C-alpha positions, -999 to +999 in steps of 0.1 A: -690+763+468-671+742+440-641+727+456-614+699+439-598+674+461-569+657+445-570+615+456-533+609+457-529+645+480-556+648+497-550+687+491-587+704+484-589+732+464-618+754+466-624+771+434-649+792+432-683+806+460-715+819+452-750+813+465-761+813+428-742+785+406-757+793+376-741+784+337-719+809+333-703+813+367-693+770+364-682+783+325-658+812+345-650+780+366-638+763+339-614+784+323-597+794+359-593+761+370-578+750+334-555+778+332-519+773+317-492+773+344-516+785+373-550+765+369-560+743+400-560+713+376-534+724+355-515+690+343-546+662+362-555+638+342-586+633+353-615+647+366-647+627+385-680+644+389-715+635+397-743+639+383-754+675+391-764+698+365-744+724+367-713+704+354-730+706+317-717+695+287-702+736+281-683+731+315-677+693+304-660+711+272-635+735+287-622+712+310-621+679+284-603+713+257-572+711+282-566+677+277-584+669+309-611+639+313-645+646+325-660+614+342-693+613+350-698+592+381-733+566+378-763+583+396-766+575+432-737+560+442-719+581+472-690+557+480-677+569+445-673+605+456-665+591+494-638+616+495-658+646+491-689+637+511-667+633+540-653+664+533-688+680+533-702+665+564-668+679+578-671+711+573-716+712+575-712+695+608-691+726+624-712+751+609-735+729+628-767+753+636-753+784+623-784+804+606-779+831+578-756+830+549-719+843+550-705+857+524-674+851+504-646+862+525-668+853+558-671+818+546-632+817+537-624+829+574-648+808+588-637+778+570-602+779+576-598+774+618-620+747+613-610+722+592-570+721+606-585+702+637-598+672+621-581+671+589-549+671+604-530+698+580-528+733+580-550+758+553-527+771+525-527+785+496-525+763+468-489+766+452-510+768+415-534+798+430-501+815+437-509+845+406-548+847+428-563+858+451-569+847+492-602+846+478-605+835+451-591+798+457-577+784+489-559+750+496-554+726+517-554+687+530-574+662+539 
């Protein structure tokens, strides 16, 4: 699952879900989130990300072509990524002992009721993704 957090509003946007995030998938996500007028990162100035190899040079180039500065966080610095770490921990805690994997639509349905009680606001489709199908992107507040 690839998600973006707008730190000021604490809104989380799920950009995509796949079992095998390879470079072509990441490049397509980068194009989707930087689309003029409807991309999740539209009108944003910075993208902070960890040092995972999935954030390849090609991915960063696509993001930077939309005039968004990419900032790689220092290695082994989870406190600099605390909002994302907390969100992932919350989702993993709710999933708990669940075995097996869920499909794309099932994952979104499974996450929907789990986020609201802990995060304090209902899940809603992002205003930036109104032209997309609900399975393509979801947004909610932390």
